[in-house]
Structure formats: structure tokens, C-alpha cells
N, C-alpha and C positions, 0 to 999 in steps of 0.2 A: 500386494507379492512384491517382495523385496527380488530381483533378478540376483540370478549368483554371480562371483564376479567371474567367471569363464565366460560367460551370457556377456557380459560387458566390454570387457574385454573384447572381444569379436567385435563388437559392435564400431569397439576403437578401431582397430583395424583396416574392420570392411572403411567407418566415416576417410579411414586416413588416404588408403586404394584407388579409392572410386572415387574419392573430390577431393582428395592434397591433405586435406583437414590434420591439426594437433590438436591431440588433447592433455594435457600435461595428467600427472597427477595428481595435479590438487584441483582438475577441475570434473573430475569422477561423479564427482559425488549432484553435479548440472550434467552427466552426459543419463548417466542416473535416471533422476528424477523427466529426461526429456523422452527414454524409453517409455517408462510405466504410462505418461501421459499418449502416446502415438498408440503403442501396444494394446490400448482401454480405445481409444479414437478406434481403431482397427479393429478390435473386440480378434487381435488375437493372441497366441501365449506367444510370452516376450521370445523367449529362445524359438518361435515359429518364425518371428514377425524380424528377426537378426538375420532367419538362413532364409527369408527370402530376399533382403538385399544384399547377402552373398549373391546368392544368384539371377541377382542383375533383372529379376522380373521383374521388379517394382521401383523404377530410373524416380517417378512423383511422388512417390512418399518418401525417399533418397533424400530433393530436393527438398520438401517438405520436412523431413527433419535436422534437417541443415540451417531449415529458416529458423528453427528455432534454437540451434544453441548461437545464430551469430547477429552480432546486431544491424538491424534492416535502417531504422531510422535516417531520415537524411532529407531536404530539403534545399529550394533553390536558393544558390548563389552560397550553400554551404558553404564554410572558409573560405573567405573574399578576399584576403592575402593572397589566397594559390592563385586562384580565378584574377587578380592584380597579376602575380605573378608571367601565365598565360600571354595575358593579353599583352605585359610588357618582350616577353619574348617571342611570341609568335604571330598577333593580328596587326605590334607598330610597323612589321615590315610589309602590311601592307599588298601579301601573296595575293593571286589569283584566284588558285588552286588551294582546296588545302580538305585534306583527311585526316581524319580523329577519331580515335577505338575511344569512349567508354565501359572499361572491367568493370564485371559488375554492379548493372548500375541502376541496379535496382530499380522500380516504381519510377527512372525515365526523368529528376528532377536534376539530376546534372548532366547528361545529354543535350536538356532543352535551357538548359544556365549557357553552355556554352552554345546554341546558336542562336541565341539570344545576342551574348557581346561579341559573337562574330559577323551578324547581320550589322552592329551598329556600327561596330568597328569598317566597315568595310564593305558594308553595302547591298544592292539588292542583286546583282552583275558576278558579283561574284562566286564562281566553286565552288562551295564547302559544301560536304556532307559526312553526317555522322555516324557513328554505326555505338549504335547499348547494346549490351549482353550480358545476361545474368544466365547461373543457373535456373531457379525457379520459374516456371510458366506466369506461375499466377501474377507474381510481382510484375513480368514483362506485359500480361493480359493489360495492368491496371498503366503501367507507361505507354501503352498503345494509344488507349484513350484519353487520358489527354484532359483529364480534367481534373482538379487540387482541392484542396479548402483553405484557406488562410491561412493554418499548422501550417502547414506546405509553404505556403508565400512570406510568412510571418520576417523573412530578411528583403525578402525584397525592395526597394524602391519605386512609392509611390509612382513618378512619372512613369518608368518600367510599367507594371503592372499595367496603369493605361493603356499603353500605347498593342501591348502583348498580349491580354491576355483579357478573356469576348468573359463579363459574367452571366454564367447561368443557374441558379436560385442561386444556393448555399455553396454553391460551389462556381469554379472560373475556368474555365477551358481556354488551351493554350493558343494562339493566334494562328491559322493555316497554313502564313509564311513560312510561320516557324515546325508547325508539324511536319512539313514537307521538307525541312533538312534532315529528319533525325529517321533511317528506321529502324530496328528493332530484332535480337536475332535472340534465340534459348542455344546458349553455348558452358559447356564446364572451358572451366581455363584446366585444366587436370588434364583433357584428352591432348593427343600431337594434333589432330585436328589438321592437315596439310592443304585442303582447301580452304580453312579460312586463315589460318597464317601464313599469308605469303608474303613472300619475300618484299622487302621496302614496300610494301604497302597503302601503311600509316605514314602523317607527317607530326601527330601526336597521339600520345597513350596515357591515358587519365587508368589506373590501377588506389586508388583508394582509396584505404582502410579495408582492406581484402588481403593482401598476403602478409596480413599480420593472424588470420586464424591457419595459416597456414605451417607444412611439415618444413625443415629444411630445404631438404630433398623436390620437395613442387615447389618451394617458394627460387631454388637454385633453375630448375628447367623451365620455367612460368618467365620468371625476365631476361629468361636468353632466348625465349621466342619469342618475345615482345621486344626486347633488342633488336634477332633478326627482318620481322613484320617493318622495322622503324626506319627512315629515309636517311641514309649520312644525316649528324647535326641537329635531326627530328628530338624533339623533348617528351619526356616519361616523368610524369604526376605521381606520383606516393602521398599516400595521410601523413597526416604529423608523429604517427604514432608507430610508425613502423621505420624499418632500420635497409640501409643501401649497403650493407655486404656482400650480397649475394650479385649483385649491380656493381662490386671494382672495375670489372676485368673490364666491361661492356660499359660503363655509363663517364660520363665527368660530370662529379657533382657541381649546380651554378647557385648564386647568391638571386636571384632576381631583388628590390625595394624592400619587403617585407617579407617573400618563404625563400623555399629552397627546395630547386626540382633537379632533374638530371636528361644528359645531352649525350643522343648514341655518339662513341668516338667515329672516326670516318672508317677505320678497318675494326671488323673482332678477329680476339682476338682467337683460336681455337679453342676446342673446348676439352681438348687434352690438355690448356698452357695450364699452369698452377701461378703462373708466375704473373705479374703486375704489375707495373713501374709509370702512373702516373704521369701525361704529358703535358702536362700546364705547360704555355708557353713563359708566360713569369715567374713560373720558381726552377724552370730550366735555366734562364738566364741567371738566376743569382750568383753572386761571387760570394766565393767559401771562406772568410774573414767577416771577422765579428758576430758570429751570430748571436744570436738572445740566447739559449744555451751560457754561451761562455759567459756572458751576463751574470745570466743563473746563477753558474759556480763561481763566479768571481766577486760575486755581490760584497762580500770581508774586503774584501781589497777597494772595486769602487764607489761603494756607496758613501760612506767618509770624505771624497771629496767631491761628491757629487751632489750632496744633501746636507752639507755643514755648514749651509743657513737654512735648515728648516726642523723643527725641533722634533726631536723620536719621539716615543710611547714610554710610559715611566718603565722601567724594568718591573719585570714579573719571578718574584719569588717561588719559587716553588720547593717547597718543604715534607721533610719525607712521609710525614702525617697523608699530605698532600697526594704525592704520586704514586701511592697504595692503593685507594679505591677507586680514586674519580677519574672521569676520562673528562677534559676541556677540549674541545677541538679550541678554541675560539684564543685558550691559553699555549694550546700550543703553536699555534699561528705565530704566535707574540714572539715568542723565545724564538722561533726557524724567523722574522723580520732581525733578531738583537743575533743574531749569528750561537745559540747558543745549543748550536745540535745537539752538544752532550746530555742535556739535560733531556730534550727531546726525544732523543733513545730511550732515556731511562725511560720515560713516561710507556714506551714504547714496549719496555722491555717489564716492566714490574704489571701494565697492564692484561688481565688475561680475559677478561669474562670481553659477552658479546657486544658488547655495550658499545656506538657509534663504530662497529667494526669496519666497513664502508669507506668512514671517515679516516679509519687511524693504517687502513689499508693506501690510502691518496698522502696522505701521510708521508708512510714509507713509502712510497715512489716518489714524491717529495726528494726526499733525506736521499734517493737515492742517486738522482740527478744532483744534486750537489753535491754525493760522492762522485760525482762523474762515473758512476757505476750506469750506464745503458740500459746495457741486455733484461738488466736486472728490472729498473725500472718501463722498461715496457715490457714488461712479461707481467708486472703487479698490474698496471695497468690494464692491462690486456684482460687481464683477471678480472677487475675489477667494471670493466665493458661486460662480458660475458655477465654477470649479478645484476645490471644498469645498462644496457644499452646506450639511453640518451646520461651517460653521467657524465657532463659539460667538464671536471676537474680533468677526470683521463685520459679525454683526446687532446687536452692542451699540453697534457704534462708526452702522451705519445707524438703529441705537431717540433715540439722539444726537442725529443727522440729521435723524430724524425731529419729535422734540420738539425742536428749534430752527425745524421749518418750521413748527409750528402743528401739526402733526398730531401730536396725543398718542394716539389710538388705532395709529394707527400704530407709536410708538413702543413702547408697551406688547406690538403681536403682538411685534415685531421681537426685544424683549427676550425674551418667550415661546420663538420661535426658538432664540435665543440659550441659554435655559435645556434650550432641550427637543435640543441641543447637547450642547452637556453640563452638568448639575442641578450639577453640584459649582458652578460659576462662580461668586463671588458680587457683582460689582457690576450685572450686571442685572437682579437678585433685590431689592438697595438699590435704582434705579433705580425697578422697580415698586415697592418701596415708599412712597417721596419723589410718584408719578404719583399712589396712589392716596390721599393720605394729603393730598395737593393738590386732592381731587376729591372731598375729604369724606368720604372712608370709611376711618375710622381701625379698621374691624374688617378691610380686607385689608390693609391696611397696615401694619397687627400684625399681621399672619397673613408677609405678609413680607418686614422688618423681623429679624425673629425666627428665620428662616429663613435669613436673610442670617450675622446673626449670630455662626450655630454654621458658616457657610459661612470667612466672614473669617477663624477662626480657624485653617482647615487651610487658608486661600488659596496658590498655587501667588507665591516672593516675586517672581518676576521677573513675574508678570503683574500683580501688585496696585501692582507699581511704577507698568507701562503703563500700566494701565485708571483709579489710584487715584485715579487729579485731583489729584495731587500730597501725598494725604493719604497718609501714613506707617499699617501696621496698624494702632497700639492709637492711631490718632487717627482710622480709619476705624472701627474696635470700637467707641469713642466717641462718636461722634456716632449710629451706630447705636441704642444703649444712651441715646441722649436721644433719638432719633425715636420706637423703642419707650413710653419711656415717657412721650412727651408721647398717644400712639395712645394707650395703657392711663390716662389721666387724660379723656380724652375719649370715651373711646368706652363 
């Protein structure tokens, strides 16, 4: 029997209210199928089943249903780039006391991985405790048992496996020294739970691949609770697929060698405060002159003198027949490069289909930057970010707009978000180098320019034409080398 729309809507509401889980209209089929399975398994009619969940009489069943609706796969040392960042940001300072929270720990692989890293970096004398919490009692029982198959250990180095795991039949048991560092508790992240969320109780919190399932209100409440539970300067790690929008007031985005993480601000703004002003010291020191935004706007005047020795791409002719039926992002980028703006605007004006929709929005935003329309460019990019919060090009254009407004910290943060979405994107890396160099930080600038130089060699040609400020690849490489050389001389 298929449940009625009203029953499914009631279930969606109870999952949102009690667990903070969000189910968009496109996910209602999966929600319906899960409802059918759980109602059949518990031998209860579907309206009655939802009624029990609404009345809070079957908490374990609510958690079991949630388990079916979220991805719980995990394994030891998952996303090692983030764990490398954890070692760099936290363990490299050799703290003698460390309190870590693994939120949404599932069957325990993450907290045990953290314990192994801490033990190997700090030795047995360090005071390290790790708490793993999850809403599901079943996976916590598995975590407390601390026995795992080879599949859970598939990314574990052989030497680590030999030191910290004991073979037991077809399974491997976590070494007692590691088990003693970790405790597990059943907790619902959506609950206020003041006895657990004590002020400045943790030095590090990991909440990876959990908030992606939450409603915006639940995400905001949970991240604020986490911020208050962290010490000032404490580190917060999210999953790769998760956005930092709800963190903007309370955290600064930081970049490790291979991954991004967040650091709690020294002073948390009041909950009522909606304003957010980044406080990166490098950005605060940036001079107001010679912004890269102005380079983009003035590309037609500056490219000629700076790239006389470099071969320009062949001209691209756009006939009326080409304009009407098709959208060619690479062709549009070449036209932008050649400053043939009116032809690009014509392409956009006559193209009415949805094909290439986000690309066309991105091009519109870039043309607005070219025309100096900062407000229009920002509005367009914010619409793009709503469509896909990882869209790197929109983040980079927002960085240019923030720079133009004098918000240098905001510019750096948008560049970092662009790189978080696509670490191979050369222009935000180059822009970060310019911002750092003008702030008098040659060490940081040198690092960004060196990485940008490598990225320019591999950068997609169409993207480079669109975002490169009118410069050809060779010109950008030469400019980057010149900036890198200047940093070497003054560092």
C-alpha cells in the first residue's frame, strides 16, 4: 500500500523537528520507500507508524529510520587530507592536553583514527580524550565493541595496522591503549543538551558529512552550539560536501597543506548580530590601490603593453547563424579575452534555452564585473552559489567584488572557498598571492604564487581566457614568475 501524501508530509515534518533532517521534494520518493519498509518491518500501518514517531514513543525506531535515510559508510583514516590538516593544525604544536569531539561518529572508525594519530604524534604521556557521539544506538554498540573487518581498514597503512590492531579471527580488534582514549555516547545533535554542550569544553570538533542532511535552521543552531563548545582558536572540521555558510560569524576559514578547516574566532558575536566582517590580519593590511578587480576592468588598456611578445588567440567570428541556435562557453570565453564584449552580450541576449544555464549566469557575472557593476555581479554570483554552493567561478568573482568594496578579508575567504570547490583553479590562487604580497606578507604570497604557477600550466584554456583578466596563459605565467621572484627577494 502506497502512503498518502499527507502521511509522507507528516513524516518529513517529524524528521525535521526531532532530528533536524531536511528532505527536499526531490527526495520524497526515497522517504516514501523508507516509510514503507519500516512500517512493514514493525508490522504497523503507516499512519500509525508516523503517529508513534510524532508522539516520541519510539525514539529507537526514529533513529533506525534516520539510519536508512543517510549514508553511514565510514572507514579508518577516511579523507586522509583532512586528517593531515588535523595533524598539522593541532598535533604539530605538541599539546599536552587535548579534548576532541567526533560528532556523528557512526561505528567509531573516525575517533579511533584520531586516537591513533594523537598517540603516535604526542606519545603515551599526553592527556588526550576523544568523545564519539551519534544518534543511533546500534552503530555505537559496534563502535564500543571495537572490532572491524579488513574492509573498514582498507586505507590503513600496514605498519599502523600492525601496531594498533590485534587479529581476532576474521576481524581486527583495536589495541587497548587506543580504546582507552575513546568513549562513546548516544546524543542527538539537534537537542540543546546543556549538560553535554559545556562552554569551551573541546579543543577540536569533527562533524563530517552530518550537517549536509540538516535543515538550514538546524545547521545554524548546531554550528553555534559547536562554536560555543570550542575553546577560542579551536579547530572545526566539516565534510568535503558541506558548506560553511552557517559558520561565517563564528569561524575563520583556514587552509592546510591539502584540505580546509575552520578555526573558532576569539570572540563570538552575539546570536542576534547578522553582520559579519572577516578579520584576517593579512586582508586588513592590504593597500587600497591596484586591486585585481581594476586589472579585470582595465584589461583592454593593459593587456596590449603587457603581452606584446605573446601570441594572441586567433580571432573568433560569430555569424548570425552561430548566434541563434547554440551556446558555446569556450567561444564566449575567447570573445571576452579579445574584449569583443558586445558580441558576447549578443550571444547571451539571443540564447533563450536552458542549455548551459549556470555557465551563462557565470558569464553574465563576469561581464558585470567588466562593466564595473559590482552589485549586479554579486547578485548573480549569489544566485549561482544557491544553485551549487561549490561553484568555484562564482566564488572567484565574488572575491573580486569583495576586493573592490574594500573587504579584503572577504576577498580572501571567497578565494579560499573557490579553491575548496576546485583546488586546480589557478586564478583564485594567484589572487590570494597578490592580496598577501600587498599586505606585506611575502612568505604567504610566495606559497600562493608557487602553487598558482603550477596550476597555470594545467589550467583549462576556456576558463583561463574567461577569468584571466585578458591575459594569455604565457603572460600570466610570466607575471606569476615575476611576482614570485619579487617575494623571494623580499622574504
